[in-house]
C-alpha positions as CSV (number, residue, x, y, z in Angstrom):
1,M,101.5,91.4,100.8
2,K,100.1,88.0,101.3
3,I,97.0,87.2,99.2
4,V,94.6,84.5,100.4
5,I,91.8,83.5,98.1
6,L,89.0,81.4,99.6
7,K,85.8,79.8,98.4
8,D,83.3,82.1,100.0
9,A,82.6,84.7,102.8
10,S,82.3,82.0,105.4
11,A,85.8,80.8,104.7
12,V,87.1,84.4,104.8
13,A,85.5,84.9,108.2
14,K,87.0,81.7,109.7
15,Y,90.5,82.3,108.2
16,S,90.7,85.9,109.4
17,A,89.3,85.1,112.9
18,A,92.0,82.5,113.3
19,I,94.6,85.2,112.8
20,F,93.2,87.3,115.6
21,I,92.7,84.3,117.9
22,K,96.3,83.2,117.4
23,Q,97.5,86.8,118.2
24,I,95.5,86.9,121.5
25,Q,96.7,83.4,122.5
26,N,100.3,84.5,121.9
27,K,100.0,87.9,123.5
28,A,97.0,88.2,125.9
29,D,97.4,92.0,126.3
30,C,97.6,92.8,122.6
31,V,96.2,95.8,120.9
32,L,93.7,95.2,118.2
33,G,92.3,97.4,115.5
34,F,88.8,96.8,114.5
35,A,86.6,97.9,111.5
36,T,82.9,98.2,110.9
37,G,80.7,97.5,108.0
38,S,79.0,94.3,106.8
39,T,82.1,92.3,105.9
40,P,83.7,91.9,109.3
41,V,80.4,90.8,111.0
42,D,80.9,87.1,110.1
43,M,84.5,87.3,111.5
44,Y,83.2,88.9,114.7
45,N,80.7,86.0,115.0
46,E,83.6,83.6,114.8
47,L,85.4,85.5,117.6
48,I,82.3,85.3,119.8
49,N,82.0,81.6,119.2
50,A,85.7,81.2,120.0
51,Y,85.2,83.1,123.3
52,K,82.1,81.0,124.2
53,N,84.0,77.8,123.5
54,R,86.8,79.1,125.8
55,Q,89.4,79.2,123.0
56,V,90.3,82.7,123.8
57,S,89.7,85.5,126.3
58,F,89.7,89.2,125.6
59,D,90.0,90.3,129.2
60,Q,93.5,91.9,128.7
61,V,92.9,93.1,125.1
62,S,92.8,96.8,124.1
63,S,91.2,98.0,120.9
64,F,90.9,100.9,118.6
65,N,88.3,101.4,115.9
66,L,89.2,102.9,112.5
67,D,86.5,105.6,112.4
68,E,83.2,107.1,113.5
69,Y,80.6,109.4,112.0
70,L,80.9,113.0,113.0
71,G,77.8,114.2,114.9
72,L,76.6,110.8,116.2
73,S,76.9,109.9,119.9
74,G,77.9,106.4,120.9
75,D,74.3,105.4,121.8
76,H,73.0,106.3,118.3
77,Q,72.0,103.1,116.5
78,Q,74.0,104.0,113.4
79,S,77.2,105.0,115.3
80,Y,80.1,102.7,115.0
81,R,80.4,102.6,118.8
82,F,76.9,101.1,118.9
83,F,77.8,98.8,116.1
84,M,80.9,97.4,117.9
85,N,79.0,96.9,121.2
86,D,76.2,95.2,119.4
87,K,78.2,93.0,117.0
88,L,81.2,92.1,119.3
89,F,82.0,93.8,122.6
90,D,78.7,93.0,124.4
91,H,79.3,89.2,123.6
92,I,82.9,88.8,124.8
93,D,84.8,89.6,128.0
94,I,86.6,92.6,126.8
95,D,86.8,95.6,129.1
96,L,84.8,98.4,127.5
97,A,87.1,100.9,129.1
98,K,89.9,99.5,126.9
99,T,88.0,99.9,123.7
100,T,88.4,103.2,121.9
101,V,86.2,104.4,119.1
102,P,86.7,108.0,117.8
103,P,84.2,110.2,119.6
104,G,81.7,111.4,116.9
105,D,80.1,113.7,119.4
106,S,83.2,115.5,120.6
107,K,82.8,119.2,121.2
108,N,86.3,119.6,119.8
109,P,86.8,116.8,117.2
110,I,90.2,118.2,116.0
111,D,91.6,117.8,119.4
112,A,90.0,114.5,119.7
113,C,91.9,113.3,116.6
114,A,95.2,114.3,118.2
115,H,94.2,112.6,121.4
116,F,93.3,109.4,119.5
117,E,96.8,109.3,117.9
118,R,98.5,109.9,121.3
119,K,96.4,107.1,122.9
120,I,97.6,104.6,120.2
121,I,101.2,105.5,121.1
122,E,100.6,105.2,124.8
123,C,99.2,101.7,124.3
124,G,102.4,100.7,122.4
125,G,100.9,100.7,118.9
126,I,98.4,98.3,117.2
127,D,99.4,94.7,116.8
128,I,96.8,93.8,114.2
129,Q,94.6,96.3,112.3
130,L,91.5,94.9,110.6
131,L,90.3,96.7,107.4
132,G,87.3,96.5,105.1
133,L,87.5,97.9,101.7
134,G,85.1,100.4,100.0
135,R,84.1,100.0,96.3
136,N,86.2,103.0,95.5
137,G,89.2,101.6,97.3
138,H,88.8,103.5,100.6
139,I,90.1,102.1,103.9
140,G,88.6,103.5,107.1
141,F,87.0,106.7,105.7
142,N,90.2,107.6,103.8
143,E,88.5,108.4,100.5
144,P,90.2,108.6,97.1
145,S,92.7,111.6,97.1
146,S,93.6,111.0,100.7
147,S,97.3,111.5,101.5
148,L,99.1,108.2,101.9
149,S,100.8,109.6,105.0
150,S,97.7,111.0,106.6
151,R,96.9,110.9,110.3
152,T,93.6,110.7,112.2
153,R,91.5,113.5,111.0
154,I,88.1,114.7,109.9
155,K,87.1,113.6,106.4
156,T,84.3,114.6,104.0
157,L,82.8,111.4,102.6
158,K,82.4,110.8,98.8
159,Q,78.9,110.7,97.5
160,Q,79.4,107.0,96.5
161,T,80.3,106.2,100.2
162,I,77.2,108.1,101.3
163,N,75.1,106.2,98.9
164,D,76.5,102.9,99.8
165,N,75.9,103.5,103.5
166,A,72.4,105.1,103.0
167,R,70.8,101.7,103.5
168,F,71.7,101.8,107.2
169,F,69.8,105.1,107.8
170,K,66.0,105.3,107.9
171,D,64.3,107.7,105.5
172,E,64.3,111.3,106.8
173,T,66.9,110.6,109.5
174,F,70.2,112.4,109.7
175,Q,73.0,110.8,107.7
176,P,76.4,112.3,108.4
177,H,78.6,113.4,105.5
178,L,81.7,113.9,107.7
179,A,83.6,111.4,109.7
180,I,86.7,111.0,112.0
181,T,89.0,108.5,110.6
182,M,92.3,106.9,111.4
183,G,94.7,108.1,108.7
184,I,96.5,105.9,106.1
185,G,99.9,106.7,107.7
186,T,98.5,105.7,111.1
187,I,97.1,102.4,109.6
188,L,100.4,101.6,108.1
189,E,102.1,101.8,111.5
190,A,100.2,98.7,112.7
191,R,102.5,95.7,113.0
192,K,100.1,93.6,111.0
193,I,97.2,94.4,108.7
194,V,94.4,92.1,107.7
195,L,92.1,93.4,104.9
196,L,88.8,91.5,104.1
197,A,86.8,91.8,101.0
198,T,83.9,89.6,99.6
199,G,81.6,89.8,96.7
200,K,81.9,90.7,93.0
201,N,81.2,94.5,93.8
202,K,84.7,94.6,95.5
203,A,86.6,92.9,92.6
204,Q,87.8,96.1,90.9
205,A,88.9,97.7,94.2
206,I,90.8,94.5,95.0
207,A,92.5,94.5,91.6
208,D,93.5,98.1,92.1
209,T,94.7,97.4,95.6
210,I,96.9,94.5,94.7
211,Q,98.1,94.9,91.1
212,G,97.5,98.6,90.4
213,P,99.9,101.5,91.0
214,I,100.3,102.9,94.4
215,T,98.1,106.0,94.2
216,A,95.9,108.2,96.3
217,Q,93.1,107.4,94.0
218,C,93.0,103.9,95.5
219,P,93.9,104.5,99.2
220,A,94.2,100.7,99.8
221,S,97.0,100.4,97.3
222,A,99.2,102.0,100.1
223,L,99.1,98.6,101.6
224,Q,101.6,97.4,99.0
225,L,104.2,99.4,101.1
226,H,103.5,97.5,104.3
227,A,105.7,94.5,105.2
228,N,103.1,92.4,106.9
229,T,99.7,92.7,105.2
230,V,97.3,89.8,104.6
231,I,94.5,90.3,102.2
232,V,91.7,87.7,102.6
233,I,89.2,87.5,99.9
234,D,86.6,85.2,98.3
235,E,86.6,84.0,94.7
236,L,84.2,86.7,93.7
237,A,86.3,89.5,95.0
238,A,89.3,87.9,93.4
239,S,87.7,87.7,90.0
240,K,89.5,90.6,88.4
241,L,93.0,89.6,89.5
242,T,95.3,88.4,86.6
243,N,97.4,86.0,88.7
244,I,94.7,84.0,90.7
245,D,96.3,80.6,90.2
246,F,99.7,82.0,91.2
247,F,98.3,83.5,94.3
248,K,96.7,80.3,95.3
249,H,99.9,78.4,94.6
250,I,101.9,80.8,96.9
251,E,99.3,80.3,99.7
252,R,99.5,76.5,99.4
253,E,103.4,76.7,99.6
254,N,103.2,79.1,102.5
255,Q,100.9,76.8,104.5
256,K,103.3,73.9,103.9
257,L,106.2,76.0,105.1
258,E,104.4,77.2,108.2
259,K,103.4,73.6,109.0
260,S,106.9,72.3,108.7
261,L,108.1,75.1,111.0
262,G,105.3,74.6,113.5
263,L,103.9,78.1,113.1
């Protein structure tokens, strides 16, 4: 687990975008895993700028999204399909037919979960999976108590998650309490994982993820088991870590090593 502590959210966006840009430049037909929520938006803006500046092309890229609200169609303004189109896909040259978001309006969502898993395998697996982090430690919609070996499935959302997301739904509009989510076991099969977190309200979840025990009560703690995870956070999100100076020292040394190796 590589811990990168940066000054602010802008630096987090630039650093994480560079990881994805390098992946695409090295493997044009790579498979990327995307996440929704407020934290990745700045990173998506960096990717859009890189495309507009001709640093990168997404025309051979395939993608999978972590989750979707159950009961929302892709054209619903609060669906994650709509979010991804609006925040990223509509602004780059990616083929929408190669972008997969779990179908929230599926007539048989259980079968849809199994199909989602098969499609990832058929594409050769995910090269890099982007993750956000919930205040309760959830990744995707894998809430506390989720099995650390879980697969894509239907999940009931915790009240805290519902409350945190309520700001996105207008008064008296339907807010789903169920979602389809990629499982923790599925996430851990990605070749590389990049988790982003910014702000003081994520500090406890980050501390539990990095230095707490591996437990279903903090689903993100399962990332300790992954051989190639990068956690990119700002100073505020890092504020409850006990080894901040050491983590910064490690990153400085890693950058020196990568530079000397031409990586």
